[in-house]
C-alpha positions as CSV (number, residue, x, y, z in Angstrom):
1,M,15.3,9.4,-16.3
2,I,15.6,5.6,-15.9
3,K,16.9,3.8,-19.0
4,L,14.9,0.6,-19.5
5,K,16.9,-2.6,-20.2
6,K,15.5,-5.7,-21.9
7,N,16.0,-7.8,-18.7
8,N,15.5,-6.5,-15.2
9,L,15.6,-7.8,-11.7
10,F,12.7,-7.1,-9.3
11,L,12.2,-7.8,-5.6
12,E,9.4,-7.4,-3.1
13,I,10.3,-7.1,0.6
14,N,7.7,-8.8,2.9
15,D,7.9,-9.5,6.6
16,E,7.6,-13.3,5.9
17,N,9.0,-13.7,2.4
18,L,11.1,-12.0,-0.3
19,F,9.7,-12.4,-3.8
20,V,12.3,-12.2,-6.6
21,V,11.6,-12.2,-10.3
22,V,13.5,-11.6,-13.6
23,G,11.4,-9.8,-16.1
24,E,11.9,-9.4,-19.8
25,Y,10.5,-6.7,-22.2
26,D,9.6,-7.3,-25.8
27,D,9.8,-4.6,-28.5
28,E,6.3,-3.4,-27.5
29,L,7.5,-3.0,-23.9
30,N,5.2,-5.8,-22.7
31,F,6.5,-7.4,-19.5
32,K,6.9,-11.1,-18.9
33,I,8.4,-13.0,-15.9
34,I,11.0,-15.5,-17.0
35,E,12.4,-16.5,-13.6
36,K,10.9,-16.3,-10.1
37,E,11.8,-17.3,-6.6
38,I,10.3,-17.0,-3.0
39,F,12.4,-17.4,0.1
40,S,12.1,-16.6,3.8
41,P,14.9,-14.6,5.2
42,S,15.2,-13.2,8.7
43,G,16.1,-9.6,9.5
44,F,12.9,-7.8,8.4
45,K,10.1,-6.2,10.5
46,N,7.3,-4.0,9.3
47,G,8.9,-3.7,5.9
48,K,12.1,-2.4,7.3
49,I,15.6,-4.1,7.6
50,V,16.4,-4.6,11.2
51,N,19.2,-7.1,10.9
52,L,21.4,-6.6,7.8
53,D,23.8,-9.5,8.3
54,S,21.1,-12.2,8.7
55,S,19.5,-11.5,5.4
56,V,22.3,-10.7,3.0
57,E,23.7,-14.2,2.7
58,N,20.3,-15.7,1.9
59,L,19.7,-13.2,-0.9
60,K,23.2,-13.8,-2.4
61,K,22.3,-17.5,-2.7
62,I,19.0,-16.8,-4.3
63,L,20.5,-14.3,-6.8
64,S,23.2,-16.8,-7.7
65,K,20.6,-19.5,-8.4
66,I,18.5,-17.1,-10.5
67,E,21.4,-15.8,-12.5
68,D,22.6,-19.4,-13.2
69,R,19.2,-20.4,-14.4
70,S,18.6,-17.3,-16.5
71,H,22.2,-17.0,-17.8
72,L,22.0,-13.3,-16.9
73,F,24.0,-11.1,-14.6
74,F,22.4,-8.1,-12.8
75,S,24.0,-5.0,-11.4
76,D,20.9,-3.2,-10.3
77,I,17.4,-4.0,-8.9
78,N,13.9,-2.6,-8.6
79,V,12.4,-2.9,-5.2
80,I,8.9,-2.9,-3.7
81,I,8.8,-2.2,0.1
82,N,5.8,-3.1,2.2
83,Q,6.8,-0.4,4.8
84,T,3.8,1.4,6.3
85,D,5.8,4.0,8.2
86,F,5.9,6.6,5.5
87,D,4.6,10.2,5.2
88,C,1.8,11.3,3.0
89,L,1.5,15.0,2.2
90,N,-1.0,16.9,0.0
91,V,0.1,20.3,-1.3
92,S,-1.5,22.6,-3.9
93,G,0.1,25.2,-6.2
94,F,-1.6,27.8,-8.3
95,K,-1.2,30.1,-11.3
96,K,-3.1,33.3,-12.1
97,L,-4.0,33.2,-15.7
98,N,-6.1,36.4,-16.2
99,G,-7.9,34.8,-19.2
100,N,-4.7,33.3,-20.8
101,Q,-4.1,29.7,-21.8
102,I,-2.5,27.2,-19.5
103,L,0.9,26.2,-20.9
104,S,3.0,23.1,-20.2
105,D,5.6,25.5,-18.8
106,D,3.0,26.7,-16.2
107,I,2.5,23.2,-15.0
108,S,6.2,22.5,-14.9
109,Y,6.8,25.6,-12.8
110,I,4.1,24.7,-10.3
111,L,5.3,21.2,-9.8
112,N,9.0,22.1,-9.7
113,N,8.3,24.9,-7.2
114,I,6.3,22.7,-4.9
115,K,8.8,19.8,-5.1
116,S,11.8,22.1,-4.3
117,K,10.0,23.5,-1.3
118,I,9.2,20.0,0.0
119,E,12.8,18.9,-0.4
120,E,14.0,22.0,1.4
121,T,11.7,21.5,4.4
122,E,11.8,17.7,4.6
123,K,15.6,17.2,4.3
124,N,15.5,14.0,6.3
125,K,13.1,12.3,3.9
126,K,13.2,11.0,0.4
127,I,10.3,11.4,-2.1
128,I,9.2,7.9,-3.3
129,H,6.0,8.8,-5.2
130,L,4.5,12.0,-6.5
131,F,0.9,12.0,-7.8
132,N,-1.2,14.5,-9.7
133,T,-4.2,14.4,-7.5
134,K,-6.6,17.1,-8.7
135,Y,-6.8,19.9,-11.3
136,L,-9.0,22.9,-10.7
137,L,-9.6,25.6,-13.4
138,D,-11.6,28.6,-12.1
139,N,-12.6,26.4,-9.1
140,K,-14.0,23.6,-11.2
141,T,-12.5,20.2,-11.2
142,V,-11.2,19.0,-14.6
143,K,-10.4,15.4,-15.5
144,N,-7.1,15.8,-17.2
145,L,-4.3,18.4,-17.4
146,P,-6.1,21.5,-18.9
147,I,-3.2,22.5,-21.1
148,G,-4.4,24.9,-23.9
149,L,-7.6,25.9,-22.0
150,H,-8.2,29.5,-21.0
151,G,-9.1,30.7,-17.5
152,D,-8.4,33.1,-14.7
153,F,-7.0,30.8,-12.0
154,Y,-5.5,27.4,-12.0
155,S,-4.8,25.2,-9.0
156,H,-2.9,21.9,-9.1
157,Q,-2.9,19.5,-6.2
158,L,0.0,17.0,-5.7
159,T,0.4,14.1,-3.2
160,F,3.9,13.3,-2.0
161,F,4.9,10.0,-0.4
162,M,8.2,10.1,1.5
163,I,10.2,7.7,3.6
164,N,13.0,8.4,6.1
165,N,16.4,8.8,4.5
166,N,17.9,6.3,6.9
167,D,15.3,3.6,5.9
168,L,16.3,4.1,2.3
169,K,20.0,4.0,3.1
170,N,19.4,0.7,4.9
171,I,17.7,-0.7,1.8
172,E,20.6,0.5,-0.4
173,S,23.2,-1.0,2.0
174,F,21.4,-4.3,2.0
175,F,21.6,-4.6,-1.8
176,N,25.0,-3.0,-2.1
177,R,26.3,-5.9,0.0
178,C,24.8,-8.2,-2.6
179,N,26.6,-6.2,-5.3
180,L,23.5,-4.5,-6.5
181,S,22.6,-0.9,-6.8
182,V,18.9,0.2,-6.2
183,N,17.4,1.4,-9.4
184,K,14.0,2.4,-8.1
185,V,11.9,1.9,-4.9
186,I,8.1,1.9,-4.8
187,L,5.5,1.3,-2.1
188,K,3.5,-2.0,-1.9
189,S,0.4,0.2,-1.0
190,F,0.6,1.7,-4.5
191,T,0.6,-1.7,-6.2
192,D,-2.2,-2.9,-4.0
193,G,-4.3,-0.1,-5.2
194,I,-3.5,-0.8,-8.8
195,K,-4.6,-4.4,-8.3
196,I,-8.1,-3.2,-7.4
197,I,-8.2,-0.7,-10.3
198,N,-7.2,-3.5,-12.7
199,K,-9.5,-6.1,-11.3
200,E,-12.6,-4.2,-10.1
201,K,-12.4,-1.4,-12.8
202,K,-12.8,1.2,-10.0
203,D,-10.6,4.2,-9.9
204,T,-11.9,5.9,-6.7
205,F,-12.1,3.8,-3.5
206,V,-10.9,3.3,0.0
207,K,-8.8,0.3,1.0
208,I,-8.3,-0.8,4.6
209,N,-5.5,-3.2,5.5
210,L,-6.2,-4.6,9.0
211,G,-3.0,-6.2,10.3
212,K,-2.4,-7.9,13.6
213,N,-0.8,-5.0,15.3
214,E,-1.5,-2.1,12.9
215,T,-4.1,-0.8,10.5
216,Q,-3.6,1.2,7.3
217,V,-6.2,3.3,5.4
218,L,-5.5,4.1,1.8
219,F,-7.5,6.4,-0.6
220,F,-7.3,6.4,-4.4
221,Y,-9.1,9.2,-6.2
222,E,-9.5,8.8,-10.0
223,S,-6.4,6.4,-10.1
224,A,-4.3,8.8,-8.0
225,F,-2.9,7.5,-4.7
226,C,-3.8,10.6,-2.6
227,F,-4.1,9.6,1.1
228,S,-2.7,7.1,3.6
229,Q,-3.1,6.9,7.4
230,R,-1.6,4.4,9.8
231,F,-3.0,3.3,13.2
232,N,-0.9,1.4,15.8
233,F,-3.6,-1.3,16.5
234,G,-5.0,-4.2,14.6
235,S,-7.0,-7.4,15.0
236,D,-5.0,-8.6,18.0
237,I,-6.6,-5.9,20.1
238,I,-9.9,-7.9,19.7
239,L,-8.4,-11.1,21.0
240,K,-6.6,-9.2,23.9
241,D,-10.0,-7.8,25.0
242,I,-11.5,-11.3,25.1
243,S,-8.4,-12.5,27.0
244,K,-8.6,-9.7,29.6
245,V,-12.4,-9.7,30.2
246,C,-12.8,-13.5,30.3
247,S,-9.5,-14.1,32.1
248,L,-8.3,-16.5,29.3
249,E,-4.8,-17.2,28.1
250,I,-4.3,-15.5,24.7
251,Q,-3.4,-18.8,23.0
252,N,-6.7,-20.3,24.2
253,V,-8.6,-17.3,22.8
254,H,-7.0,-18.1,19.4
255,K,-8.2,-21.7,19.7
256,I,-11.7,-20.6,20.7
257,I,-12.0,-18.3,17.7
258,S,-10.5,-20.9,15.4
259,E,-12.6,-23.9,16.5
260,S,-16.0,-22.3,17.3
261,S,-18.6,-22.0,14.6
262,F,-20.1,-18.6,15.7
263,E,-23.4,-19.6,14.2
264,I,-26.5,-17.9,15.7
265,S,-27.8,-21.2,16.9
266,D,-24.6,-21.8,18.9
267,Q,-24.3,-18.4,20.6
268,N,-25.9,-19.6,23.9
269,M,-23.5,-22.5,24.2
270,Y,-20.7,-22.4,26.7
271,I,-17.0,-22.5,25.9
272,N,-15.5,-25.9,26.4
273,K,-13.7,-26.3,29.8
274,K,-10.5,-27.3,28.0
275,Y,-10.0,-23.6,27.1
276,L,-10.6,-22.2,30.5
277,G,-7.6,-23.3,32.5
278,E,-7.4,-24.7,36.0
279,K,-8.0,-21.3,37.7
280,N,-11.0,-20.3,35.7
281,F,-14.3,-21.8,37.0
282,R,-16.7,-19.4,35.3
283,K,-19.0,-20.4,32.5
284,I,-18.3,-18.3,29.4
285,S,-20.8,-18.3,26.6
286,L,-20.1,-17.8,23.0
287,K,-22.5,-14.9,23.1
288,N,-20.4,-13.2,25.7
289,I,-17.3,-13.4,23.5
290,I,-19.3,-12.0,20.5
291,E,-20.5,-9.0,22.7
292,I,-16.9,-8.2,23.8
293,S,-15.7,-8.5,20.2
294,S,-18.6,-6.3,18.8
295,A,-17.8,-3.5,21.2
296,R,-14.1,-3.4,20.2
297,I,-14.9,-3.8,16.4
298,E,-17.3,-0.9,16.6
299,E,-14.6,1.3,18.2
300,I,-12.0,0.2,15.6
301,V,-14.3,1.0,12.6
302,N,-15.3,4.3,14.1
303,I,-11.7,5.4,14.5
304,I,-10.4,4.3,11.1
305,F,-13.4,5.1,9.0
306,N,-16.8,6.2,10.3
307,K,-15.5,9.1,12.5
308,N,-12.2,9.6,10.7
309,K,-12.0,13.4,10.0
310,N,-9.5,12.8,7.2
311,L,-12.2,10.9,5.3
312,K,-15.0,13.5,6.0
313,S,-15.3,14.5,2.4
314,L,-16.3,10.9,1.5
315,K,-19.4,10.8,3.8
316,N,-22.8,10.5,2.2
317,K,-21.1,9.2,-1.0
318,E,-21.4,5.6,-2.1
319,I,-17.8,4.8,-2.4
320,P,-16.3,1.3,-2.7
321,L,-14.4,0.1,0.4
322,Y,-12.0,-2.9,0.1
323,F,-11.3,-4.5,3.4
324,D,-8.1,-6.6,3.6
325,F,-6.8,-8.5,6.6
326,I,-3.8,-10.5,7.8
327,D,-5.6,-12.8,10.3
328,K,-8.2,-14.3,8.0
329,N,-9.5,-16.5,10.9
330,V,-10.5,-13.5,13.1
331,V,-12.1,-11.5,10.3
332,H,-13.9,-14.5,8.9
333,K,-15.5,-15.3,12.2
334,F,-16.5,-11.7,12.9
335,K,-17.4,-10.9,9.3
336,N,-21.0,-10.1,10.0
337,I,-20.0,-7.7,12.9
338,F,-17.6,-5.8,10.6
339,E,-20.3,-5.5,7.9
340,K,-22.8,-3.9,10.3
341,Q,-20.3,-1.3,11.5
342,F,-19.2,0.3,8.2
343,V,-21.6,3.0,7.0
344,D,-21.7,5.2,3.9
345,C,-19.7,2.8,1.7
346,Q,-19.9,-0.3,-0.4
347,L,-18.0,-2.9,1.7
348,N,-16.0,-5.5,-0.1
349,F,-13.8,-8.1,1.5
350,D,-10.6,-8.1,-0.6
351,K,-9.5,-11.5,-1.7
352,S,-6.4,-10.4,-3.7
353,K,-4.0,-12.2,-1.3
354,D,-5.4,-15.5,-2.4
355,E,-4.1,-14.8,-5.9
356,D,-0.7,-14.8,-7.7
357,P,2.0,-14.0,-5.1
358,F,4.0,-12.3,-7.8
359,A,1.1,-10.0,-8.9
360,S,2.7,-6.8,-7.4
361,L,5.9,-7.5,-9.3
362,R,4.0,-8.0,-12.5
363,I,2.4,-4.6,-11.9
364,Y,5.8,-3.1,-11.2
365,G,7.2,-4.5,-14.4
366,D,4.4,-2.7,-16.3
367,L,4.9,0.5,-14.3
368,L,8.6,0.6,-15.1
369,S,8.0,0.5,-18.8
370,K,4.7,2.3,-19.3
371,G,4.4,4.5,-16.2
372,W,1.1,5.5,-14.4
373,A,-1.1,8.2,-15.8
374,K,-1.5,10.1,-12.4
375,E,2.1,9.7,-11.3
376,A,4.3,12.7,-12.0
377,I,7.4,10.8,-13.2
378,P,8.5,10.4,-16.8
379,F,7.4,7.4,-18.9
380,I,10.2,5.1,-20.1
381,N,9.3,4.4,-23.7
382,K,11.3,6.0,-26.4
383,K,8.6,8.1,-27.9
384,K,7.8,10.5,-25.1
385,S,4.2,11.7,-24.8
386,W,3.7,15.4,-24.0
387,I,2.8,14.5,-20.5
388,S,6.1,12.7,-20.2
389,R,8.1,15.7,-21.4
390,I,6.4,17.9,-18.8
391,F,7.6,15.7,-16.0
392,S,11.0,14.7,-17.3
393,G,13.8,15.5,-14.9
394,F,11.8,15.6,-11.7
395,F,13.5,12.6,-10.3
396,E,16.9,13.0,-11.9
């Protein structure tokens, strides 16, 4: 179990920036940021370290600056990774009760048994998160752990999130060269979901992150992070279609999208000749570009959501869907097209990226001290709850 210190160092790894904060806890375990810094190192791609040497020196300088300002010295660090290349695995365990009560020991046995089997079969991976996803007593879903209730059959569903051991070793090596040991690693996808739960007061929803070259679908069920799926395409595929069909240079496609209004009244207008290049003598209307984009957007949405078999259980349910994107320009111009394609959901365009850049680290600070109700790891505070005692030792 992690021993909570008064002052802790946190860092979020991002492809473009690293966010570093020093957090302080009061006697009530409330978290406050007392120092923060953003810098732009090289050596990261898709949340992974690809060049160790090019990023270590920059971090050392930032840490030295923060330690001087705060008059604190740190030997360990808590890390958020925005890596999308991770595994999500849902597993259920059960216990025959024959009319007896469910005891905390029964829950502990189920969870430890499943965890040990996962660790045995997935030796090349490390468990980052473990969530209590669903509790079933006599085939009926119950909201909370049904300890003390009687029944004949109990089923407990868990969701494991794992990353490759080598990816974790690379992270540890990076910080070891900065004289830091890694205390705990969590996924940015998890904190992104908590942002929605805190802001929108929704505990069940789908979140779609549309990147330039990849797309990620996340599903939270009653505050438990229970599903993630990654696709190796993003918004750039729309621009590449326009480039190919219209015989335009990709940089000119970017300019057309950026500088055109895309209003209905302008759709019959032709693209300015300055975008066409010397070898392209065809007239290309804005309507033509919209039609090409619509066809690709329809295909994207069908693959990631409408016809996604992994989300079949969500169909015909009014579930909130939060749509986030890297290339704001593309999605903004094609917003109406995206809205028409999503079905069986309440579509919301997520604006969380316009807010506090340190929001995820603030959430992490609270998680480290107070835990998360659906995550099967022990809480930190001194007075352990009964739920904490059940899960103590899982991640020793």
